[in-house]
N, C-alpha and C positions, 0 to 999 in steps of 0.2 A: 812282783819281786823276781829278780833274775837269779840264775844259779850262783852268781858271784856275790850276791847279797846274803846268802845263807851258808855258813860254814858246813853244815851237815849235808847240804846238797850241792856243794861245789864240784864241778866236773873234774875228773881225774884225766889230765890231758896226756895223750900219747903222741908218738910221731905219726904224721900223716902218711897214707899209703901212696904207692907209686901211681902215676896217672894211668888211666885207661888208654889203650892204643888210640892214635888220632882218628877222628872221624865222628860221625853222628853218635850221640849218646842217647840210649833208649830209656824209656820210662820204667815204672816200677812193676815188680811182681811181688806178691804177698803170700806168705805161708803163715797160717794161724792154727796152732795145735792146742786143744784143751785136753788136759789129762783128768779133769774132773769137772763137775758142774759149778763149783765155787771153791774159794780158798778154804772154807771151813770143812770141805769134804776131803781135804788132803790129810792123810794120817801122818803123825809124827814119825820121822825116821829114827830107827834104833841107834844109828851111828851118830857119833859126836860131830857137830858142825865143824867145818874147817876154820882155821884161824881167820878172824875178820868177818866170819859169817854167822857168829853166834846169835841166837835169838831169831834166826830166819828159818822158814819152813819151805818144804817143797822145792820147786825149781830155783828159788832164791838162795838156796844153800850152795849152789854151784858157783865156783870162783870164776873170776874174769878170765884167768888163764885157760880154763877149760873151754869157755865159750870162744876164746880166741883161736884155740886149736880147731874147733869146728868151723869157724869162719875162714880158716885157711883153705878148706875144701870149697868154700863158696867164692873164694877169690876177693875178699874184702878185709879191711882192718878196722879196729876200734880207734876212734879219735878221742873220745871222752865219754864219761859215764855220769849220770845223775842217779843217786841212790835215794829213792823216796821211801815213804813209810810202808807202802804196799806194792811197790813195783820199782824196777831198775830200768833206766832208759840208756841204751848204748848208741851213741852217734857214730855211724860208720863212714868209711871212705866212700861207700856206695849205699847210702840210706840208713836204715835203723833196725835195732833189735830191742824189743820190749820183753822183759821177763817178770812175770807175776808168780805168785805161789803155785797156781794151778794152770797157767797158760803162758805160751810163748808166741810172740809175733815177730817174724823175720821179714823185713821188707828190703829188697835190693833192686839195683838198676844197672844200666850199662850192659856189659857182657858177663855179668856174674853168673855162677852156676848154683843158684839157690837150692834146687832140688837135690843136688849132690850132698848137701848138708843134712838132709832129712834123716837118713839112717843113723848118722852120728848123734843127732838130737835125741832120737829114741833110745840110743845106747846110754847117753848121758842121763836121761830121765830115769832109766832103770838102775844104772849103777850107782848114781849119786843120791837118788831120791826114793828108790823102791817103787817107782811108777812104771808098771809094766803094761798098762792098758791105756789106749787113747780113747777118750770119750767122744770127741769130734775133731775132724780136721777140715780146714778150709784152705783152698789154694785159688788165687784169682789173679788176673791181669787184664789190662786193655790189649786190644790187638796191636801187635808190634808194627812199628813203622819200617823197621829194617830187620826182618827176621833172619836174613842171610848172615848177619853179624853175630847171631847168638851161638852159644856153645852147648855141647852136650844135648840133653833132652829138650832144651828150650828152643830148638830150631823150628819145631812144629807142635801145634797143640796136641795132635795125635800121639806124639812121642811123650809129651808131658803126662797125658792121661795114662799111657801104657806104663810109665815109670811109677805113677801113684797107684795104679791097679796092682802092680807087683808087690806093693807094701800093704795096701788095704783091700779087704774083701767086700767092703760095704760102701764103695764110693760110686758117685754118679757125676757125669760131666755135662756141662751146659754151655751153649753159645747164646748170649743175650744181646739182641740187637741185630742190625743188618750185616749179613755175612759179607756183602760187597761194599760195606761202609764201616763207620765206627761201630765197634761191638766190644763186648766184655765177656771174658771167659771165666767160668767158675767150675771148680771141682769141690765137692763136699761129701763127707761121709755121714751116714745116719748115726744117731746116738747109739753108743755101745751099752747094751742093757746088762751084760754080765761083767760089771766092774769087779774089782777085787773084793774079797770078803769084807774088808774094812770099809768099803764104800757102800756095800749092798744095804746096810741098815739105815743109811742116811736118807732123809726125805728128798723128793725130786726138786729140781730148781724151780724158782718162782720167776717165770719169764712171761709176764702178762703185759698187754698193751691195749688200752681201750681205743675205740675208733677216733676219739678226739686227740689222741696222742698226749694226754695229760699226764703229768708226773704222778707217781704213786710212792708210798713209803719204800717199796722195793722195786725200783725202776728196772725195766727189762734190759737185757743186753742189746745195745744199739751201736751200730757202726755206720758213720757217714763218710763216704769217700767222694772227692771231687777231683776229676782228672781233666786237665786243661791243656790244649795245644794251640798253635798259631797265636802265641802271646804277643801283645803289643810291644814293639821295639822300645817305645818310650818307657813302658812299665818294666822292661827287662834291663834297661841301662844300668840301674843300681846294682844288678847282680853280676856285673863284671868287676873283677878286682881292680881297684884304683892303682894308677902307676906307682904311687908312693908306698903301696902295700905289697908290691910284687915280691920283694925279698923278705917279707915278714915270715918268721919261722912258724907262726901259727895264725890261723884264720879265725880264731874264736873272738878276738876283740872286734875286728871288722864285722863279723857275723852278728854279734850282739848289737852293734850300732845300726846295722842294716835292719835288724828286726824292729828296732824302735822307730826308725825313720819311715819304713814302709807301712807300719801299722800292724805287722804280724804280732808284735808283743802285746798289742791291745786287744787281740781276739779274745783271749782269756787272761785278763790282767793278774788274776790270782795265781797263775801257773808259774812254776819254776822253769825257766827257758834256757836251753843250751843250743847255740847256733854256731855255724861255721861257714865262712865265705871262702870258696876254693879259688886256687890260682890255676888258670887265668880267669875262670868264671865258674859259676855254679854255687848253689847254696843248699844247706840242709839244716833242719831244726827239729829238736825234740822238746816236749814239754810234759811235765807231770804235775798233778795236784790232786787234792782229796775233795770229798771222801772217796774211799775206794781207790782203784788204780786208774783214775782218769788220765787220759793222755791226748795229745795231738802231735802230728808230725807233718812237716812240709819239706818238699824237695823240688828244686828248680834247676832246669837246664835251659839257659837263656839264649843259646845260639839261634840266629835266624835260620829258618829252613827246617829245623826240628825242635823248636822251642817247646818246652813241656814243664808243667808244674803239677804237683799232686798235693792234696790236703786230705788228711784222715783224722778222725777223732771218734771217741767212744762216749761222747756226752749224751745222756738221755735228752730227747727232744721234748720240751714241755708243751709245744703248740705249733701249729703251722706257721704262725707269725714268727716264732722263735727260730724255726728252721729257715724261713725266708730271710730273716735278718742276718743269720750266720752265713748263709750261702752268698748273699749280696756283699757282705764284707770281704769274703775271700775273693770273689770275682772282681771287686773293685781294685784289689791289690795287683792282680796279675793281668786283668783285661784280656782274656782269651778270646779267640775267634770261635773255637769249638770247645764244648764242655760235655763230658760224660759223668753222670752222678749215679751213685748207688746208695740206697739206705736199707740196711739189714736191721730187722727188729725181731727180737725173740717174742714168742707167744706160747700160750698154753694150747693144748690140742683142741679143747672145746671152744676156743675163742673164734670169733669171726676174723676174717683176714684183715690185716692192717693195710694191705696194698690197695684196698678199695678207696682209701683216703687219698684225696688229691694232693699228696705231699709235693709232687713236682708238677704243679699246674702250668698251663700255657702262659700265664701271666706272672710267673715266679720272678723272671728277670726282665727288667726294662731294657729294650734294645736288642733282645734275643728272641729267636723263633724256636719253639720246641719241635724237633724233628722226629722224636721217637719217645714212647712211653710204654713200658712193659712191667707187668707184675707177676711174681712167682710166689707160690706157696710151697714151702718145704716143711719137713717134719721139724717142728719147734721154732721155725723162723719164717718170716715173710720178707720178700725182697721187692723193692721198687727201683726201677732203672729208668733214666731219662737222658736224652741227648739234645743239646741246644746248639744253635749256631747264631753268630752275630748277624743281625739284619743287614742285607746288602753286600756281605762279604762273599767273594767267590773262592772256592776251594778246588784244588786238584783232586782227582780221583785217587784212592789208595793205590800205592805202587806195589807191584809184586816183584820179587827178586828174579833177575834174569839167569839164564843157564850158566853164564860165565861167573856170576856172583856166587851161585850155589856151588859150582865146582871149586872155586877158590875157598869158600867156607869149609867144604868137605876136606880139602887138602890141609887147611889150617887146623881143623879138628883132629885129623889123623896125626899131624905132627905133635899136637899137644898131648894126645894119648900116649905117643911113643916116649915123650919126655917124662 
């Protein structure tokens, strides 16, 4: 079922945002903030819900206009919204925003300034929902292809970490993978034990995962992310806006059609899908379904030279075969040369590590060679990371910005600050 088949989930379409400046378009950065361990742990707000938000709790009480004000700081706009039973999915001019009762996920790309929206998000949570404490915060991204094009604190990982450390006292930063090759950057905070009084009497979350990754009545918090580069030109051809659609005022219709023709809509057929094909190229999609606040999101930059696609979902993985099937379906759509994958799985303290399970085995993908596999154990979570390359394909070494590029970027940033 698509968003257009269900009146209650039909996207509210707004005007598209202005195009990013010409040039390479960078991949995603992701900010995920948990204000409590579960939706049930969020106390009812004493204030009346705003018009149109009656019956909603926690962060879902916040109106679209308030989120749009925050997104102005990030430099992106809302294109459309799906309002589900337990989550709202905002399709943005640069990626996605997911709002649940107790959690917010903001994913942006290009030259957006995601971290500059973080202080405002915390203000909104406090003023609108009475949520004054962050339980956990996660910030992550793949190594940038063009770091000199970034703005604000996103120019360097050290600057991003310094920005986050200025807000959180309990954060840690990690570089996962080869520093001189493809790698993944992660910042996360430890769980806050001194939640508000309303939270203190609630039981701890049930985040358990057996070594077989089998489903349980209360599945653990799970996030799978697949980051793909060097995409096949043939696979990317449909992600360029057709000539007869160039003057279309909205890319939702072509986006929905593209989702069906490429197989994206078939990844989770039960999901309500909202998709957009950009002019002259590029694609974004959000999807929601139940039970809970299940989602997936896809973003594609098809230009040769810096082609990029990302897939993310929070679906509990029932088995290694289920994981393999999902990953292969995604890879078949985009046909990347290089792949970086992460699997975050919640666990209880006394449990054995989930990263010992060969989720990302050397034979996971036919026609690809695994170049890296790393496991981390964090408080409450395990992380598995792996990097694959297509057999026989030759890649250039990661480029670093030259002095002229850095100087130009500094001048551009100074001019933006003055404005």
